[in-house]
A tleap script that builds the chain and sets N, CA, C and O, in Angstrom:
source leaprc.protein.ff14SB
mol = sequence {
  NMET THR HIE ASN ARG TYR LEU LEU ILE VAL
  GLY ILE ALA GLY LEU VAL SER TRP ILE ALA
  TRP PHE ILE VAL LEU ASN LYS LEU ASP PRO
  PHE GLU SER MET GLY VAL SER LEU SER LEU
  PHE PHE LEU SER MET PHE PHE ALA LEU SER
  CYS THR PHE THR ILE ILE GLY PHE TYR PHE
  ARG LEU TRP LEU ASN LYS ASN GLU ILE TYR
  SER GLN HIE ILE SER ILE ALA PHE ARG GLN
  GLY ILE GLU LEU THR ILE ILE ALA LEU GLY
  CYS ILE PHE PHE LEU ILE LEU GLY VAL LEU
  THR TRP TRP SER GLY PHE LEU LEU ILE LEU
  SER VAL SER LEU VAL GLU LEU TYR PHE VAL
  ALA ARG GLN GLU CGLY
}
set mol.1.N position { 141.171 -34.604 21.739 }
set mol.1.CA position { 139.955 -35.159 21.613 }
set mol.1.C position { 139.689 -35.406 20.127 }
set mol.1.O position { 139.788 -34.427 19.388 }
set mol.2.N position { 139.325 -36.732 19.530 }
set mol.2.CA position { 138.813 -36.821 18.543 }
set mol.2.C position { 138.116 -36.282 17.939 }
set mol.2.O position { 137.265 -35.675 18.588 }
set mol.3.N position { 138.028 -36.153 16.296 }
set mol.3.CA position { 136.895 -35.693 15.622 }
set mol.3.C position { 135.395 -36.047 15.877 }
set mol.3.O position { 134.429 -35.296 16.008 }
set mol.4.N position { 135.502 -37.731 15.918 }
set mol.4.CA position { 134.370 -38.463 16.368 }
set mol.4.C position { 133.680 -37.932 17.760 }
set mol.4.O position { 132.540 -37.468 17.808 }
set mol.5.N position { 134.451 -38.059 18.744 }
set mol.5.CA position { 134.239 -37.643 20.086 }
set mol.5.C position { 133.455 -36.071 20.140 }
set mol.5.O position { 132.383 -35.791 20.676 }
set mol.6.N position { 134.204 -35.365 19.543 }
set mol.6.CA position { 133.675 -33.806 19.251 }
set mol.6.C position { 132.416 -33.717 18.567 }
set mol.6.O position { 131.646 -32.782 18.786 }
set mol.7.N position { 132.176 -34.592 17.792 }
set mol.7.CA position { 131.024 -34.390 17.049 }
set mol.7.C position { 129.651 -35.315 17.615 }
set mol.7.O position { 128.498 -35.181 17.205 }
set mol.8.N position { 130.075 -36.174 18.554 }
set mol.8.CA position { 129.269 -36.911 19.396 }
set mol.8.C position { 128.517 -35.871 20.482 }
set mol.8.O position { 127.297 -35.748 20.598 }
set mol.9.N position { 129.639 -35.085 21.321 }
set mol.9.CA position { 129.323 -34.148 22.087 }
set mol.9.C position { 128.528 -32.991 21.433 }
set mol.9.O position { 127.621 -32.461 22.074 }
set mol.10.N position { 128.784 -32.648 20.388 }
set mol.10.CA position { 128.114 -31.376 19.591 }
set mol.10.C position { 126.774 -32.065 19.266 }
set mol.10.O position { 125.809 -31.322 19.451 }
set mol.11.N position { 126.500 -33.217 18.858 }
set mol.11.CA position { 125.380 -33.796 18.236 }
set mol.11.C position { 124.164 -34.169 19.624 }
set mol.11.O position { 122.943 -34.244 19.486 }
set mol.12.N position { 124.850 -34.333 20.755 }
set mol.12.CA position { 124.185 -34.864 21.864 }
set mol.12.C position { 123.569 -33.226 22.513 }
set mol.12.O position { 122.435 -33.036 22.954 }
set mol.13.N position { 124.778 -32.099 22.396 }
set mol.13.CA position { 124.156 -30.748 22.672 }
set mol.13.C position { 123.010 -30.089 21.957 }
set mol.13.O position { 122.053 -29.448 22.392 }
set mol.14.N position { 123.490 -30.535 20.339 }
set mol.14.CA position { 122.146 -30.183 19.615 }
set mol.14.C position { 120.872 -30.943 19.699 }
set mol.14.O position { 119.808 -30.533 19.235 }
set mol.15.N position { 121.044 -32.114 20.339 }
set mol.15.CA position { 119.780 -32.741 20.422 }
set mol.15.C position { 118.981 -32.076 21.923 }
set mol.15.O position { 117.772 -31.873 22.031 }
set mol.16.N position { 119.732 -31.894 22.683 }
set mol.16.CA position { 119.263 -31.346 24.179 }
set mol.16.C position { 118.787 -30.036 23.858 }
set mol.16.O position { 117.957 -29.513 24.602 }
set mol.17.N position { 119.343 -29.253 22.518 }
set mol.17.CA position { 119.104 -27.810 22.720 }
set mol.17.C position { 117.666 -27.958 21.882 }
set mol.17.O position { 116.740 -27.209 22.194 }
set mol.18.N position { 117.502 -28.911 20.842 }
set mol.18.CA position { 115.997 -28.853 20.160 }
set mol.18.C position { 115.121 -29.528 21.211 }
set mol.18.O position { 114.040 -28.940 21.212 }
set mol.19.N position { 115.134 -30.472 22.066 }
set mol.19.CA position { 114.296 -30.484 22.753 }
set mol.19.C position { 114.129 -29.291 23.799 }
set mol.19.O position { 113.023 -29.242 24.337 }
set mol.20.N position { 114.973 -28.413 24.132 }
set mol.20.CA position { 114.673 -27.373 25.004 }
set mol.20.C position { 114.117 -26.395 24.248 }
set mol.20.O position { 113.356 -25.575 24.762 }
set mol.21.N position { 114.417 -26.368 23.004 }
set mol.21.CA position { 113.681 -25.393 22.074 }
set mol.21.C position { 112.125 -25.841 21.984 }
set mol.21.O position { 111.159 -25.104 22.183 }
set mol.22.N position { 112.099 -27.295 21.620 }
set mol.22.CA position { 110.361 -27.437 21.490 }
set mol.22.C position { 109.729 -27.250 22.729 }
set mol.22.O position { 108.545 -26.918 22.678 }
set mol.23.N position { 110.410 -27.429 24.165 }
set mol.23.CA position { 109.590 -27.287 25.497 }
set mol.23.C position { 109.296 -26.006 25.488 }
set mol.23.O position { 108.182 -25.686 25.902 }
set mol.24.N position { 110.302 -24.878 24.974 }
set mol.24.CA position { 110.101 -23.261 24.898 }
set mol.24.C position { 108.960 -22.948 24.245 }
set mol.24.O position { 108.063 -22.189 24.612 }
set mol.25.N position { 109.062 -23.644 23.158 }
set mol.25.CA position { 107.891 -23.493 22.255 }
set mol.25.C position { 106.382 -24.029 22.588 }
set mol.25.O position { 105.386 -23.626 21.987 }
set mol.26.N position { 106.368 -24.940 23.574 }
set mol.26.CA position { 105.057 -25.663 23.752 }
set mol.26.C position { 104.635 -25.010 25.026 }
set mol.26.O position { 103.473 -24.625 25.157 }
set mol.27.N position { 105.548 -24.862 25.997 }
set mol.27.CA position { 105.095 -24.464 27.489 }
set mol.27.C position { 105.134 -23.003 27.844 }
set mol.27.O position { 104.394 -22.624 28.752 }
set mol.28.N position { 105.821 -22.241 27.302 }
set mol.28.CA position { 105.701 -20.514 27.433 }
set mol.28.C position { 105.014 -19.769 26.793 }
set mol.28.O position { 105.094 -19.757 25.565 }
set mol.29.N position { 104.104 -18.901 27.527 }
set mol.29.CA position { 103.215 -18.409 26.832 }
set mol.29.C position { 103.984 -17.011 26.819 }
set mol.29.O position { 104.523 -16.470 27.785 }
set mol.30.N position { 103.892 -16.422 25.142 }
set mol.30.CA position { 104.579 -14.940 25.157 }
set mol.30.C position { 103.976 -14.084 25.626 }
set mol.30.O position { 104.621 -13.111 26.017 }
set mol.31.N position { 102.472 -14.084 25.787 }
set mol.31.CA position { 101.670 -12.982 25.966 }
set mol.31.C position { 101.978 -12.779 27.658 }
set mol.31.O position { 101.923 -11.599 28.005 }
set mol.32.N position { 102.253 -13.636 28.609 }
set mol.32.CA position { 102.508 -14.058 29.859 }
set mol.32.C position { 103.902 -13.053 30.185 }
set mol.32.O position { 103.883 -11.946 30.722 }
set mol.33.N position { 104.941 -13.713 29.748 }
set mol.33.CA position { 106.202 -12.995 29.980 }
set mol.33.C position { 107.048 -13.077 28.544 }
set mol.33.O position { 107.579 -14.113 28.144 }
set mol.34.N position { 107.069 -12.152 28.034 }
set mol.34.CA position { 107.461 -11.812 26.610 }
set mol.34.C position { 108.928 -12.041 26.719 }
set mol.34.O position { 109.522 -12.947 26.134 }
set mol.35.N position { 109.518 -11.088 27.573 }
set mol.35.CA position { 110.931 -10.782 27.775 }
set mol.35.C position { 111.724 -12.607 28.005 }
set mol.35.O position { 112.713 -13.022 27.400 }
set mol.36.N position { 111.064 -13.222 28.837 }
set mol.36.CA position { 111.813 -14.530 29.187 }
set mol.36.C position { 111.419 -15.643 28.067 }
set mol.36.O position { 112.217 -16.491 27.668 }
set mol.37.N position { 110.164 -15.528 27.646 }
set mol.37.CA position { 109.886 -16.415 26.306 }
set mol.37.C position { 110.802 -15.980 25.138 }
set mol.37.O position { 111.288 -16.945 24.548 }
set mol.38.N position { 111.124 -14.887 24.705 }
set mol.38.CA position { 111.825 -14.611 23.798 }
set mol.38.C position { 113.220 -15.046 24.025 }
set mol.38.O position { 113.829 -15.923 23.414 }
set mol.39.N position { 113.602 -14.358 24.922 }
set mol.39.CA position { 115.062 -14.866 25.564 }
set mol.39.C position { 115.325 -16.189 25.416 }
set mol.39.O position { 116.252 -16.542 24.688 }
set mol.40.N position { 114.400 -17.267 26.210 }
set mol.40.CA position { 114.724 -18.704 25.887 }
set mol.40.C position { 114.656 -19.144 24.536 }
set mol.40.O position { 115.496 -19.969 24.177 }
set mol.41.N position { 113.626 -18.657 23.551 }
set mol.41.CA position { 113.325 -18.833 22.621 }
set mol.41.C position { 114.599 -18.788 21.424 }
set mol.41.O position { 114.691 -19.605 20.508 }
set mol.42.N position { 115.333 -17.895 21.610 }
set mol.42.CA position { 116.186 -17.160 20.746 }
set mol.42.C position { 117.614 -17.914 21.375 }
set mol.42.O position { 118.488 -18.163 20.544 }
set mol.43.N position { 117.835 -18.230 22.608 }
set mol.43.CA position { 118.928 -18.983 23.365 }
set mol.43.C position { 118.964 -20.392 22.828 }
set mol.43.O position { 119.864 -20.963 22.213 }
set mol.44.N position { 117.765 -20.822 23.207 }
set mol.44.CA position { 117.326 -22.464 22.762 }
set mol.44.C position { 117.634 -22.680 21.078 }
set mol.44.O position { 118.378 -23.588 20.705 }
set mol.45.N position { 117.104 -21.924 20.300 }
set mol.45.CA position { 117.201 -21.918 18.871 }
set mol.45.C position { 118.634 -21.943 18.471 }
set mol.45.O position { 119.010 -22.835 17.711 }
set mol.46.N position { 119.672 -20.828 19.018 }
set mol.46.CA position { 120.823 -20.513 18.580 }
set mol.46.C position { 121.766 -21.934 18.781 }
set mol.46.O position { 122.484 -22.451 17.925 }
set mol.47.N position { 121.566 -22.331 19.989 }
set mol.47.CA position { 122.377 -23.502 20.277 }
set mol.47.C position { 121.988 -24.929 19.476 }
set mol.47.O position { 122.814 -25.815 19.261 }
set mol.48.N position { 120.560 -24.987 19.071 }
set mol.48.CA position { 120.161 -25.826 18.238 }
set mol.48.C position { 120.764 -25.899 16.892 }
set mol.48.O position { 121.216 -26.878 16.299 }
set mol.49.N position { 120.661 -24.415 16.458 }
set mol.49.CA position { 120.970 -24.352 14.909 }
set mol.49.C position { 122.363 -24.307 14.866 }
set mol.49.O position { 122.921 -24.781 13.877 }
set mol.50.N position { 123.017 -23.820 15.764 }
set mol.50.CA position { 124.557 -23.883 15.847 }
set mol.50.C position { 125.045 -25.451 15.545 }
set mol.50.O position { 125.673 -25.735 14.524 }
set mol.51.N position { 124.765 -26.203 16.321 }
set mol.51.CA position { 124.825 -27.599 16.645 }
set mol.51.C position { 124.736 -28.360 15.209 }
set mol.51.O position { 125.607 -29.035 14.660 }
set mol.52.N position { 123.374 -28.037 14.752 }
set mol.52.CA position { 123.054 -28.785 13.621 }
set mol.52.C position { 123.921 -28.166 12.409 }
set mol.52.O position { 124.558 -28.927 11.680 }
set mol.53.N position { 123.932 -26.947 12.233 }
set mol.53.CA position { 124.544 -26.490 11.157 }
set mol.53.C position { 126.380 -26.744 11.035 }
set mol.53.O position { 127.059 -26.748 10.008 }
set mol.54.N position { 126.802 -26.927 12.389 }
set mol.54.CA position { 128.145 -27.455 12.438 }
set mol.54.C position { 128.336 -28.875 12.022 }
set mol.54.O position { 129.320 -29.166 11.341 }
set mol.55.N position { 127.404 -29.848 12.408 }
set mol.55.CA position { 127.567 -31.376 12.166 }
set mol.55.C position { 127.366 -31.034 10.378 }
set mol.55.O position { 128.317 -31.071 9.597 }
set mol.56.N position { 126.157 -30.756 10.031 }
set mol.56.CA position { 126.105 -30.662 8.748 }
set mol.56.C position { 127.182 -30.324 7.531 }
set mol.56.O position { 127.524 -30.849 6.471 }
set mol.57.N position { 127.561 -28.988 8.403 }
set mol.57.CA position { 128.767 -28.392 7.734 }
set mol.57.C position { 130.406 -29.481 7.582 }
set mol.57.O position { 131.110 -29.773 6.615 }
set mol.58.N position { 130.470 -29.791 8.943 }
set mol.58.CA position { 131.368 -30.763 8.985 }
set mol.58.C position { 131.442 -32.125 7.901 }
set mol.58.O position { 132.494 -32.384 7.317 }
set mol.59.N position { 130.435 -32.793 7.750 }
set mol.59.CA position { 130.243 -33.624 6.904 }
set mol.59.C position { 129.961 -33.616 5.472 }
set mol.59.O position { 130.230 -34.519 4.680 }
set mol.60.N position { 129.268 -32.263 5.171 }
set mol.60.CA position { 129.756 -31.393 3.726 }
set mol.60.C position { 131.153 -31.268 3.100 }
set mol.60.O position { 131.497 -31.466 1.935 }
set mol.61.N position { 131.922 -30.860 4.251 }
set mol.61.CA position { 133.197 -30.537 4.005 }
set mol.61.C position { 133.933 -31.896 3.535 }
set mol.61.O position { 134.525 -32.148 2.486 }
set mol.62.N position { 133.719 -32.583 4.535 }
set mol.62.CA position { 134.335 -33.914 4.435 }
set mol.62.C position { 134.069 -34.758 3.320 }
set mol.62.O position { 134.976 -35.507 2.956 }
set mol.63.N position { 132.668 -34.767 2.539 }
set mol.63.CA position { 132.485 -34.967 1.647 }
set mol.63.C position { 133.157 -34.258 0.162 }
set mol.63.O position { 133.440 -34.941 -0.822 }
set mol.64.N position { 133.289 -33.158 0.220 }
set mol.64.CA position { 133.747 -32.233 -0.801 }
set mol.64.C position { 135.309 -32.525 -1.046 }
set mol.64.O position { 135.846 -32.913 -2.084 }
set mol.65.N position { 135.876 -32.235 0.179 }
set mol.65.CA position { 137.355 -32.414 0.684 }
set mol.65.C position { 137.567 -33.878 1.035 }
set mol.65.O position { 136.829 -34.468 1.823 }
set mol.66.N position { 138.710 -34.502 0.357 }
set mol.66.CA position { 138.650 -36.053 0.955 }
set mol.66.C position { 140.046 -36.124 1.660 }
set mol.66.O position { 140.663 -37.148 1.953 }
set mol.67.N position { 140.425 -34.799 1.875 }
set mol.67.CA position { 141.773 -34.773 2.823 }
set mol.67.C position { 141.441 -35.098 4.229 }
set mol.67.O position { 140.296 -34.992 4.668 }
set mol.68.N position { 142.327 -35.447 4.844 }
set mol.68.CA position { 142.345 -36.105 6.349 }
set mol.68.C position { 142.637 -35.182 7.455 }
set mol.68.O position { 143.093 -35.630 8.507 }
set mol.69.N position { 142.429 -34.035 7.312 }
set mol.69.CA position { 142.890 -32.742 8.293 }
set mol.69.C position { 141.409 -32.635 9.056 }
set mol.69.O position { 140.640 -31.814 8.556 }
set mol.70.N position { 140.992 -33.282 10.062 }
set mol.70.CA position { 139.501 -33.194 10.786 }
set mol.70.C position { 139.468 -32.286 11.447 }
set mol.70.O position { 138.384 -31.710 11.536 }
set mol.71.N position { 140.877 -31.648 12.354 }
set mol.71.CA position { 140.553 -30.359 13.052 }
set mol.71.C position { 140.181 -29.454 12.162 }
set mol.71.O position { 138.965 -29.317 12.304 }
set mol.72.N position { 140.587 -28.730 11.281 }
set mol.72.CA position { 140.325 -27.794 10.038 }
set mol.72.C position { 139.085 -28.114 9.783 }
set mol.72.O position { 138.369 -27.121 9.919 }
set mol.73.N position { 138.483 -29.082 9.465 }
set mol.73.CA position { 137.176 -29.160 9.145 }
set mol.73.C position { 136.087 -28.515 9.984 }
set mol.73.O position { 135.163 -27.733 9.759 }
set mol.74.N position { 136.669 -29.293 11.268 }
set mol.74.CA position { 135.659 -28.828 12.447 }
set mol.74.C position { 135.470 -27.278 12.869 }
set mol.74.O position { 134.423 -26.702 13.164 }
set mol.75.N position { 136.951 -26.709 12.805 }
set mol.75.CA position { 137.047 -25.398 13.306 }
set mol.75.C position { 136.061 -24.451 12.099 }
set mol.75.O position { 135.295 -23.534 12.396 }
set mol.76.N position { 136.257 -24.817 11.121 }
set mol.76.CA position { 135.850 -24.204 9.859 }
set mol.76.C position { 134.330 -24.298 9.961 }
set mol.76.O position { 133.682 -23.254 10.034 }
set mol.77.N position { 133.629 -25.669 9.972 }
set mol.77.CA position { 132.393 -26.125 10.398 }
set mol.77.C position { 131.624 -24.952 11.223 }
set mol.77.O position { 130.893 -24.008 10.921 }
set mol.78.N position { 132.185 -25.516 12.466 }
set mol.78.CA position { 131.736 -24.500 13.498 }
set mol.78.C position { 131.723 -22.926 13.431 }
set mol.78.O position { 130.852 -22.284 14.018 }
set mol.79.N position { 132.662 -22.362 12.737 }
set mol.79.CA position { 132.475 -21.208 12.349 }
set mol.79.C position { 131.396 -20.658 11.535 }
set mol.79.O position { 130.805 -19.608 11.784 }
set mol.80.N position { 131.155 -21.510 10.450 }
set mol.80.CA position { 130.043 -20.991 9.599 }
set mol.80.C position { 128.995 -21.685 10.015 }
set mol.80.O position { 128.004 -21.411 9.337 }
set mol.81.N position { 128.755 -22.625 11.009 }
set mol.81.CA position { 127.706 -22.850 11.986 }
set mol.81.C position { 126.934 -21.602 12.410 }
set mol.81.O position { 125.822 -21.186 12.084 }
set mol.82.N position { 127.942 -21.098 13.303 }
set mol.82.CA position { 127.550 -19.913 14.206 }
set mol.82.C position { 126.878 -19.009 13.167 }
set mol.82.O position { 125.703 -18.657 13.274 }
set mol.83.N position { 127.744 -18.620 12.075 }
set mol.83.CA position { 127.536 -17.582 10.608 }
set mol.83.C position { 125.897 -17.753 10.446 }
set mol.83.O position { 125.001 -16.921 10.588 }
set mol.84.N position { 125.859 -19.076 10.113 }
set mol.84.CA position { 124.433 -19.476 9.730 }
set mol.84.C position { 123.327 -19.002 10.530 }
set mol.84.O position { 122.311 -18.410 10.167 }
set mol.85.N position { 123.782 -19.443 11.938 }
set mol.85.CA position { 123.027 -19.184 12.674 }
set mol.85.C position { 122.625 -17.728 13.002 }
set mol.85.O position { 121.438 -17.557 13.280 }
set mol.86.N position { 123.281 -16.869 13.007 }
set mol.86.CA position { 123.303 -15.492 13.076 }
set mol.86.C position { 122.381 -15.075 12.060 }
set mol.86.O position { 121.449 -14.341 12.387 }
set mol.87.N position { 122.522 -15.456 10.842 }
set mol.87.CA position { 121.681 -15.210 9.542 }
set mol.87.C position { 120.160 -15.780 10.112 }
set mol.87.O position { 119.234 -14.970 10.146 }
set mol.88.N position { 119.998 -16.784 10.428 }
set mol.88.CA position { 118.600 -17.403 10.565 }
set mol.88.C position { 117.953 -16.503 11.530 }
set mol.88.O position { 116.986 -15.786 11.274 }
set mol.89.N position { 118.580 -16.597 12.700 }
set mol.89.CA position { 117.905 -15.755 13.907 }
set mol.89.C position { 117.536 -14.171 13.611 }
set mol.89.O position { 116.575 -13.523 14.027 }
set mol.90.N position { 118.602 -13.775 12.767 }
set mol.90.CA position { 118.735 -12.522 12.416 }
set mol.90.C position { 117.554 -12.157 11.531 }
set mol.90.O position { 117.062 -11.069 11.833 }
set mol.91.N position { 117.004 -12.752 10.569 }
set mol.91.CA position { 116.038 -12.815 9.958 }
set mol.91.C position { 114.670 -13.013 10.844 }
set mol.91.O position { 113.703 -12.289 10.608 }
set mol.92.N position { 114.615 -14.017 11.875 }
set mol.92.CA position { 113.430 -14.142 12.428 }
set mol.92.C position { 113.337 -13.338 13.327 }
set mol.92.O position { 112.256 -13.430 13.910 }
set mol.93.N position { 114.267 -12.267 13.863 }
set mol.93.CA position { 114.441 -11.126 14.690 }
set mol.93.C position { 113.724 -10.075 13.810 }
set mol.93.O position { 112.991 -9.174 14.218 }
set mol.94.N position { 114.000 -10.298 12.766 }
set mol.94.CA position { 113.708 -9.006 11.695 }
set mol.94.C position { 112.427 -9.319 11.256 }
set mol.94.O position { 111.776 -8.321 10.948 }
set mol.95.N position { 111.822 -10.444 11.120 }
set mol.95.CA position { 110.143 -10.896 11.072 }
set mol.95.C position { 109.338 -10.606 12.231 }
set mol.95.O position { 108.150 -10.290 12.161 }
set mol.96.N position { 109.947 -10.709 13.214 }
set mol.96.CA position { 109.287 -10.172 14.547 }
set mol.96.C position { 108.952 -8.949 14.800 }
set mol.96.O position { 107.851 -8.631 15.250 }
set mol.97.N position { 110.172 -7.905 14.443 }
set mol.97.CA position { 109.924 -6.619 14.415 }
set mol.97.C position { 109.095 -6.007 13.177 }
set mol.97.O position { 108.804 -4.815 13.085 }
set mol.98.N position { 108.747 -7.039 12.203 }
set mol.98.CA position { 108.090 -6.465 10.860 }
set mol.98.C position { 108.764 -5.758 10.150 }
set mol.98.O position { 108.140 -5.056 9.355 }
set mol.99.N position { 110.212 -5.670 10.159 }
set mol.99.CA position { 110.960 -5.252 9.102 }
set mol.99.C position { 111.918 -6.024 8.388 }
set mol.99.O position { 113.080 -5.687 8.159 }
set mol.100.N position { 111.378 -7.042 8.063 }
set mol.100.CA position { 111.948 -8.090 7.294 }
set mol.100.C position { 111.691 -8.113 5.725 }
set mol.100.O position { 110.815 -8.875 5.317 }
set mol.101.N position { 112.270 -7.468 4.976 }
set mol.101.CA position { 112.103 -7.614 3.608 }
set mol.101.C position { 113.440 -8.249 2.540 }
set mol.101.O position { 114.486 -8.465 3.152 }
set mol.102.N position { 113.450 -8.405 1.754 }
set mol.102.CA position { 114.251 -9.130 0.690 }
set mol.102.C position { 115.738 -8.477 1.020 }
set mol.102.O position { 116.704 -9.106 1.452 }
set mol.103.N position { 115.697 -7.305 0.766 }
set mol.103.CA position { 116.694 -6.443 0.900 }
set mol.103.C position { 117.360 -6.152 2.334 }
set mol.103.O position { 118.531 -5.800 2.476 }
set mol.104.N position { 116.579 -6.320 3.215 }
set mol.104.CA position { 117.101 -6.318 4.636 }
set mol.104.C position { 117.725 -7.959 5.112 }
set mol.104.O position { 118.589 -8.114 5.975 }
set mol.105.N position { 117.181 -8.893 4.469 }
set mol.105.CA position { 117.548 -10.022 4.694 }
set mol.105.C position { 118.863 -10.468 3.827 }
set mol.105.O position { 119.672 -11.280 4.275 }
set mol.106.N position { 119.011 -9.775 2.373 }
set mol.106.CA position { 120.130 -9.714 1.873 }
set mol.106.C position { 121.529 -9.031 2.383 }
set mol.106.O position { 122.694 -9.398 2.231 }
set mol.107.N position { 120.974 -7.913 3.037 }
set mol.107.CA position { 122.012 -7.137 3.461 }
set mol.107.C position { 122.530 -7.744 4.806 }
set mol.107.O position { 123.684 -7.486 5.147 }
set mol.108.N position { 121.799 -8.477 5.529 }
set mol.108.CA position { 122.319 -9.427 6.602 }
set mol.108.C position { 123.088 -10.500 6.185 }
set mol.108.O position { 124.040 -10.855 6.880 }
set mol.109.N position { 122.830 -11.036 5.210 }
set mol.109.CA position { 123.485 -12.200 4.259 }
set mol.109.C position { 125.141 -11.619 4.052 }
set mol.109.O position { 126.220 -12.033 4.476 }
set mol.110.N position { 124.768 -10.528 3.236 }
set mol.110.CA position { 126.246 -9.715 2.956 }
set mol.110.C position { 126.967 -9.679 3.892 }
set mol.110.O position { 128.097 -10.162 3.826 }
set mol.111.N position { 126.457 -9.054 5.079 }
set mol.111.CA position { 127.309 -8.599 6.245 }
set mol.111.C position { 128.200 -10.091 7.020 }
set mol.111.O position { 129.367 -10.277 7.366 }
set mol.112.N position { 127.213 -10.759 7.040 }
set mol.112.CA position { 127.938 -12.138 7.556 }
set mol.112.C position { 128.909 -12.683 6.439 }
set mol.112.O position { 129.834 -13.327 6.933 }
set mol.113.N position { 128.939 -12.609 5.263 }
set mol.113.CA position { 129.532 -12.964 4.467 }
set mol.113.C position { 130.958 -12.308 4.378 }
set mol.113.O position { 132.066 -12.830 4.251 }
set mol.114.N position { 130.532 -10.865 4.496 }
set mol.114.CA position { 131.832 -10.217 4.691 }
set mol.114.C position { 132.800 -10.694 5.992 }
set mol.114.O position { 134.017 -10.648 5.815 }
set mol.115.N position { 132.399 -11.046 6.993 }
set mol.115.CA position { 132.949 -11.428 8.280 }
set mol.115.C position { 133.491 -12.656 7.887 }
set mol.115.O position { 134.621 -12.961 8.269 }
set mol.116.N position { 132.733 -13.518 7.063 }
set mol.116.CA position { 133.561 -14.993 6.713 }
set mol.116.C position { 134.621 -14.832 5.706 }
set mol.116.O position { 135.492 -15.698 5.791 }
set mol.117.N position { 134.787 -13.937 4.752 }
set mol.117.CA position { 135.546 -13.327 3.724 }
set mol.117.C position { 136.935 -13.028 4.517 }
set mol.117.O position { 138.056 -13.395 4.165 }
set mol.118.N position { 136.571 -12.228 5.741 }
set mol.118.CA position { 137.360 -11.804 6.339 }
set mol.118.C position { 138.382 -13.016 7.220 }
set mol.118.O position { 139.590 -12.878 7.409 }
set mol.119.N position { 137.794 -13.843 7.539 }
set mol.119.CA position { 138.204 -15.158 8.268 }
set mol.119.C position { 139.119 -16.122 7.084 }
set mol.119.O position { 140.255 -16.561 7.264 }
set mol.120.N position { 138.348 -16.281 5.968 }
set mol.120.CA position { 139.131 -16.590 5.012 }
set mol.120.C position { 140.345 -16.149 4.371 }
set mol.120.O position { 141.136 -16.996 3.958 }
set mol.121.N position { 140.597 -14.830 4.231 }
set mol.121.CA position { 141.806 -13.965 4.025 }
set mol.121.C position { 142.816 -13.993 4.792 }
set mol.121.O position { 143.979 -13.970 4.389 }
set mol.122.N position { 142.333 -14.066 6.409 }
set mol.122.CA position { 143.366 -13.975 7.258 }
set mol.122.C position { 143.813 -15.426 7.590 }
set mol.122.O position { 144.583 -15.577 8.539 }
set mol.123.N position { 143.373 -16.546 6.856 }
set mol.123.CA position { 143.569 -18.020 6.953 }
set mol.123.C position { 144.605 -18.255 5.967 }
set mol.123.O position { 145.483 -19.112 6.066 }
set mol.124.N position { 144.444 -17.402 4.963 }
set mol.124.CA position { 145.315 -17.633 3.871 }
set mol.124.C position { 146.445 -17.007 4.007 }
set mol.124.O position { 147.498 -17.581 3.728 }
set mol.125.N position { 146.420 -15.768 4.444 }
set mol.125.CA position { 147.603 -14.904 4.639 }
set mol.125.C position { 148.395 -15.354 5.581 }
set mol.125.O position { 149.426 -14.744 5.864 }
savepdb mol mol.pdb
quit
């Protein structure tokens, strides 16, 4: 599969996910069914942010590195998109629980950064 086709599929999935997130946000009442509403909210936002961060990360990597290894850019952008999504949704989850402070957000970022450092070290070795 070419990188353009992959990005088109990811872009369409992201668009559908953003539409689903918007529908969940406007149509579901969290006071009526909190479990379903929160589950669908986080699930649709996970896919929407993952697709968005993957596409942005791919083009940012392409802009920084002018080499032609697109598959490497795509896999790294996908991994980092998932990691950024985990940070964003983790902060939203902490905010819902009422425990988000600057240091808890920092610890979340630090823990995800350590996971990324593991992947980078494994890739270089």
